[in-house]
VOMI-728083 format. One record per residue (C-alpha): residue in three letters; x, y, z. Coordinates in steps of 0.25 Angstrom, whole numbers, padded with zeros to 4 digits, always signed. Example, Ala and Ser with C-alpha at 12.3 -4.5 7.8 and 13.67 -1.06 7.14 Angstrom:
BEGIN
ALA+0049-0018+0031/SER+0055-0004+0029/
***
This chain:
BEGIN
UNK+0557-0074+0562/UNK+0569-0077+0571/UNK+0572-0071+0585/UNK+0583-0069+0595/UNK+0581-0074+0609/UNK+0591-0067+0618/UNK+0594-0069+0633/UNK+0599-0056+0637/UNK+0608-0051+0649/UNK+0620-0059+0645/UNK+0634-0052+0643/UNK+0641-0055+0630/UNK+0656-0057+0629/UNK+0666-0059+0618/UNK+0669-0054+0604/UNK+0660-0051+0592/UNK+0664-0047+0578/UNK+0654-0038+0570/UNK+0649-0042+0556/UNK+0652-0035+0543/UNK+0644-0022+0542/UNK+0630-0025+0537/UNK+0628-0011+0531/UNK+0641-0011+0524/UNK+0640-0024+0518/UNK+0626-0022+0512/UNK+0632-0010+0504/UNK+0644-0018+0500/UNK+0636-0030+0495/UNK+0628-0021+0486/UNK+0640-0014+0481/UNK+0645-0028+0475/UNK+0635-0025+0464/UNK+0644-0014+0458/UNK+0654-0024+0452/UNK+0654-0037+0444/UNK+0666-0041+0451/UNK+0667-0049+0465/UNK+0666-0041+0478/UNK+0670-0048+0491/UNK+0664-0042+0504/UNK+0669-0047+0517/UNK+0663-0046+0531/UNK+0648-0047+0526/UNK+0639-0050+0538/UNK+0630-0062+0537/UNK+0617-0055+0539/UNK+0603-0055+0533/UNK+0604-0041+0526/UNK+0617-0044+0520/UNK+0613-0059+0515/UNK+0600-0054+0509/UNK+0608-0043+0501/UNK+0618-0054+0496/UNK+0606-0062+0492/UNK+0600-0051+0484/UNK+0613-0049+0477/UNK+0614-0063+0473/UNK+0600-0063+0468/UNK+0605-0051+0459/UNK+0616-0060+0453/UNK+0628-0056+0462/UNK+0637-0068+0465/UNK+0640-0069+0480/UNK+0650-0078+0486/UNK+0652-0080+0501/UNK+0667-0082+0503/UNK+0666-0084+0518/UNK+0660-0078+0530/UNK+0656-0063+0527/UNK+0663-0063+0514/UNK+0656-0063+0500/UNK+0660-0060+0486/UNK+0649-0053+0477/UNK+0650-0052+0462/UNK+0639-0045+0454/UNK+0643-0049+0440/UNK+0629-0055+0436/UNK+0618-0045+0441/UNK+0604-0049+0437/UNK+0599-0035+0435/UNK+0585-0040+0432/UNK+0584-0046+0446/UNK+0585-0032+0452/UNK+0571-0029+0446/UNK+0565-0042+0451/UNK+0555-0043+0462/UNK+0564-0053+0470/UNK+0575-0042+0470/UNK+0565-0031+0474/UNK+0560-0040+0486/UNK+0574-0043+0490/UNK+0578-0028+0491/UNK+0565-0025+0499/UNK+0570-0035+0510/UNK+0584-0029+0511/UNK+0588-0015+0515/UNK+0602-0017+0509/UNK+0596-0019+0495/UNK+0595-0004+0493/UNK+0610-0004+0491/UNK+0608-0012+0478/UNK+0604+0001+0471/UNK+0617+0008+0471/UNK+0626-0003+0465/UNK+0615-0008+0455/UNK+0614+0007+0450/UNK+0629+0009+0449/UNK+0632-0004+0441/UNK+0619-0007+0434/UNK+0611+0006+0433/UNK+0598+0000+0439/UNK+0593-0004+0453/UNK+0580-0009+0459/UNK+0576-0011+0473/UNK+0564-0011+0482/UNK+0562-0003+0495/UNK+0573-0010+0504/UNK+0570-0017+0516/UNK+0578-0018+0529/UNK+0575-0012+0543/UNK+0562-0005+0546/UNK+0569+0006+0553/UNK+0563+0018+0547/UNK+0564+0026+0534/UNK+0576+0022+0525/UNK+0574+0030+0512/UNK+0581+0027+0499/UNK+0581+0041+0494/UNK+0596+0043+0496/UNK+0599+0031+0488/UNK+0590+0034+0476/UNK+0593+0049+0475/UNK+0608+0046+0476/UNK+0607+0036+0464/UNK+0598+0046+0457/UNK+0609+0057+0457/UNK+0618+0046+0451/UNK+0608+0045+0439/UNK+0599+0034+0443/UNK+0584+0034+0440/UNK+0575+0030+0451/UNK+0561+0025+0451/UNK+0552+0018+0462/UNK+0541+0008+0459/UNK+0530+0012+0469/UNK+0523-0001+0467/UNK+0534-0011+0469/UNK+0542-0001+0478/UNK+0554-0003+0470/UNK+0565+0007+0467/UNK+0572+0007+0453/UNK+0584+0015+0449/UNK+0592+0015+0435/UNK+0603+0023+0428/UNK+0610+0022+0415/UNK+0622+0028+0422/UNK+0625+0033+0436/UNK+0633+0046+0436/UNK+0640+0052+0449/UNK+0636+0065+0455/UNK+0637+0072+0468/UNK+0626+0070+0478/UNK+0621+0073+0492/UNK+0614+0062+0499/UNK+0602+0066+0507/UNK+0606+0057+0518/UNK+0619+0049+0521/UNK+0612+0036+0518/UNK+0622+0024+0519/UNK+0615+0015+0509/UNK+0611+0027+0500/UNK+0626+0031+0500/UNK+0630+0017+0497/UNK+0620+0016+0486/UNK+0625+0029+0479/UNK+0640+0025+0481/UNK+0637+0011+0474/UNK+0630+0018+0463/UNK+0640+0029+0461/UNK+0653+0021+0460/UNK+0649+0016+0446/UNK+0643+0029+0442/UNK+0649+0039+0432/UNK+0657+0050+0438/UNK+0658+0055+0453/UNK+0648+0054+0464/UNK+0649+0062+0476/UNK+0640+0059+0488/UNK+0638+0069+0499/UNK+0632+0065+0512/UNK+0636+0051+0509/UNK+0635+0040+0521/UNK+0649+0037+0526/UNK+0646+0025+0535/UNK+0657+0014+0535/UNK+0647+0006+0526/UNK+0648+0016+0515/UNK+0663+0018+0518/UNK+0665+0003+0516/UNK+0656+0002+0503/UNK+0665+0013+0497/UNK+0678+0006+0501/UNK+0672-0007+0494/UNK+0668+0001+0482/UNK+0682+0007+0481/UNK+0688-0006+0481/UNK+0679-0010+0470/UNK+0684+0002+0461/UNK+0675+0013+0465/UNK+0680+0027+0468/UNK+0674+0032+0481/UNK+0680+0043+0489/UNK+0675+0050+0502/UNK+0673+0037+0509/UNK+0669+0039+0524/UNK+0664+0053+0521/UNK+0650+0058+0517/UNK+0656+0063+0504/UNK+0658+0051+0494/UNK+0664+0053+0480/UNK+0663+0042+0470/UNK+0670+0041+0457/UNK+0662+0032+0448/UNK+0669+0020+0442/UNK+0665+0011+0430/UNK+0665-0002+0438/UNK+0669-0008+0451/UNK+0677-0021+0454/UNK+0677-0031+0465/UNK+0683-0030+0479/UNK+0684-0036+0492/UNK+0678-0029+0504/UNK+0676-0031+0519/UNK+0665-0025+0527/UNK+0667-0018+0540/UNK+0661-0024+0553/UNK+0647-0019+0556/UNK+0648-0007+0565/UNK+0633-0009+0569/UNK+0636-0023+0574/UNK+0648-0017+0582/UNK+0639-0007+0588/UNK+0629-0017+0591/UNK+0639-0026+0599/UNK+0644-0014+0607/UNK+0630-0011+0611/UNK+0628-0026+0614/UNK+0640-0027+0623/UNK+0636-0014+0631/UNK+0621-0019+0633/UNK+0625-0032+0638/UNK+0637-0028+0646/UNK+0646-0037+0638/UNK+0661-0037+0634/UNK+0662-0038+0619/UNK+0673-0037+0609/UNK+0668-0033+0595/UNK+0679-0037+0585/UNK+0683-0031+0572/UNK+0674-0019+0572/UNK+0681-0010+0562/UNK+0681+0000+0574/UNK+0685+0012+0565/UNK+0673+0011+0557/UNK+0663+0011+0569/UNK+0663+0026+0569/UNK+0656+0032+0581/UNK+0649+0019+0586/UNK+0659+0015+0597/UNK+0659+0030+0602/UNK+0644+0030+0603/UNK+0643+0017+0611/UNK+0654+0024+0620/UNK+0644+0035+0622/UNK+0634+0025+0628/UNK+0645+0022+0638/UNK+0649+0008+0631/UNK+0664+0005+0633/UNK+0671+0002+0619/UNK+0685-0002+0618/UNK+0692-0003+0604/UNK+0702-0014+0602/UNK+0707-0013+0589/UNK+0696-0016+0579/UNK+0688-0022+0591/UNK+0678-0016+0601/UNK+0678-0021+0615/UNK+0666-0018+0624/UNK+0669-0021+0638/UNK+0658-0026+0648/UNK+0651-0014+0653/UNK+0640-0014+0664/UNK+0636+0001+0661/UNK+0637+0011+0651/UNK+0634+0026+0652/UNK+0629+0035+0641/UNK+0637+0047+0639/UNK+0631+0061+0638/UNK+0634+0072+0628/UNK+0644+0082+0633/UNK+0632+0092+0636/UNK+0626+0081+0645/UNK+0614+0078+0635/UNK+0609+0064+0633/UNK+0617+0055+0624/UNK+0611+0053+0610/UNK+0614+0043+0599/UNK+0610+0047+0585/UNK+0612+0040+0571/UNK+0619+0048+0560/UNK+0626+0045+0547/UNK+0640+0040+0548/UNK+0649+0044+0556/UNK+0637+0045+0565/UNK+0631+0034+0573/UNK+0625+0023+0564/UNK+0609+0022+0565/UNK+0611+0007+0566/UNK+0617+0007+0580/UNK+0607+0016+0586/UNK+0598+0005+0590/UNK+0610-0002+0597/UNK+0614+0011+0604/UNK+0599+0013+0609/UNK+0599-0001+0615/UNK+0612+0000+0622/UNK+0608+0014+0628/UNK+0597+0007+0635/UNK+0607+0001+0645/UNK+0616+0013+0646/UNK+0617+0023+0657/UNK+0611+0036+0652/UNK+0601+0040+0641/UNK+0603+0041+0626/UNK+0595+0047+0615/UNK+0595+0038+0602/UNK+0592+0046+0590/UNK+0589+0037+0578/UNK+0589+0047+0566/UNK+0589+0039+0554/UNK+0578+0029+0556/UNK+0565+0031+0563/UNK+0561+0017+0566/UNK+0574+0012+0572/UNK+0571+0016+0587/UNK+0558+0009+0588/UNK+0564-0004+0593/UNK+0566+0004+0607/UNK+0552-0001+0611/UNK+0558-0015+0612/UNK+0569-0010+0621/UNK+0559-0002+0629/UNK+0552-0016+0631/UNK+0565-0021+0636/UNK+0566-0011+0647/UNK+0574+0000+0640/UNK+0571+0015+0643/UNK+0570+0021+0630/UNK+0561+0033+0625/UNK+0558+0033+0610/UNK+0557+0048+0607/UNK+0553+0046+0593/UNK+0557+0037+0581/UNK+0571+0042+0581/UNK+0575+0045+0596/UNK+0575+0036+0608/UNK+0580+0040+0622/UNK+0587+0028+0630/UNK+0588+0029+0645/UNK+0598+0019+0649/UNK+0597+0008+0660/UNK+0612+0008+0663/UNK+0609-0007+0664/UNK+0602-0005+0677/UNK+0592-0014+0671/UNK+0592-0023+0659/UNK+0583-0023+0647/UNK+0573-0035+0648/UNK+0571-0046+0637/UNK+0560-0044+0627/UNK+0554-0049+0614/UNK+0560-0040+0603/UNK+0559-0038+0588/UNK+0570-0033+0580/UNK+0565-0022+0571/UNK+0578-0019+0563/UNK+0592-0024+0563/UNK+0598-0013+0573/UNK+0586-0013+0582/UNK+0587-0029+0582/UNK+0602-0028+0587/UNK+0598-0018+0597/UNK+0587-0027+0603/UNK+0597-0038+0603/UNK+0606-0030+0611/UNK+0595-0027+0621/UNK+0591-0041+0622/UNK+0605-0046+0625/UNK+0606-0036+0636/UNK+0592-0038+0642/UNK+0587-0047+0653/UNK+0580-0059+0649/UNK+0576-0065+0635/UNK+0573-0056+0623/UNK+0568-0061+0610/UNK+0571-0053+0597/UNK+0562-0056+0585/UNK+0564-0052+0570/UNK+0579-0054+0572/UNK+0580-0055+0557/UNK+0582-0040+0558/UNK+0595-0043+0566/UNK+0600-0053+0557/UNK+0599-0043+0546/UNK+0611-0036+0552/UNK+0618-0045+0562/UNK+0625-0057+0558/UNK+0623-0070+0567/UNK+0621-0060+0579/UNK+0615-0071+0589/UNK+0627-0080+0586/UNK+0637-0069+0588/UNK+0631-0064+0601/UNK+0629-0078+0606/UNK+0644-0079+0605/UNK+0646-0067+0614/UNK+0636-0073+0625/UNK+0623-0068+0621/UNK+0611-0077+0623/UNK+0603-0076+0610/UNK+0596-0086+0601/UNK+0589-0085+0588/UNK+0576-0092+0587/UNK+0566-0093+0575/
***
């Protein structure tokens, strides 16, 4: 397994451009199964999760053409439906979390879908009930093979209906939308997720001939159509990467410009970093982070301790809480981090404590961070990346620490961040990949 060797304590300088949005692209690549015509997607990041999903599509019979850096054309005009029953397909799905979004388009276009329990991050419970119940309301029949741990769904014809989702699941909403666009009649989804990923998926599907309204709200209406056509679509920049770079600049006291951020789609992310005392300047669609020796956490108006909690969009994305936590370790003041969605995402704080951070892990969901105000730095350590977002948080910690750090299991980081060591080295980071 590969590792990063990081020499911390160096300031970074320069500009960096975020990759395409991983979570958006995974949905859109799956959506190419909904038509036999060519679909071109631009700004696709070169990361493990995306590449593995594309490989799985190719195994299913999808023609994939690489037109240039980050630009691919997909054509699902020769799908091998027998393959989705094969052990090879099942095993492939088991290694890839994004594979869960095959269900919707396969059900919508072919009326059948098979998959195993999906892989991905071990960050806590990530149930599929919302996906399955939503598709059942559209008319799908569901079965679960307990021996093989395989899900099977089928339907002669999906029919639209009103439904209230039990939770605003992003991937669940995506699956239901992708199935409903080819269903007969009208589907109304209450409590739908409305993250920019979902908004972009809906815009892409509308380009393909779907009739989706209520985009950017939690009430989405879909008028089913008989077929979809091809289109060209460009993915947004990855807001999680933008947030990661803001945090990295603050922790290392660096002056960084983040280019082409699609600022208007970042929601409350810049404002939440500002509440940590980090100076952020918008320059058109770029973000400029000036060199800053200290940053002080705001208090609430009543004087109580600042708290950061994840919430469905337009609330704070859970994918950035790990970054906020590590950045808070060098702020002036204290912060309560409340990770509501996943019960295992805060367990990496033990590694930060080993580096000298002052953190009280209250329970699996809450941690109190007492900031150092950069009076003394974190110290280098041997670390292991447990998941994508904790991995980038540990990388940020290592870049700001005194001494040498080693991060193992960086395959987790590679799943979500494109050529991260090369891009950070260009900014002046001392980081080396070793096998």
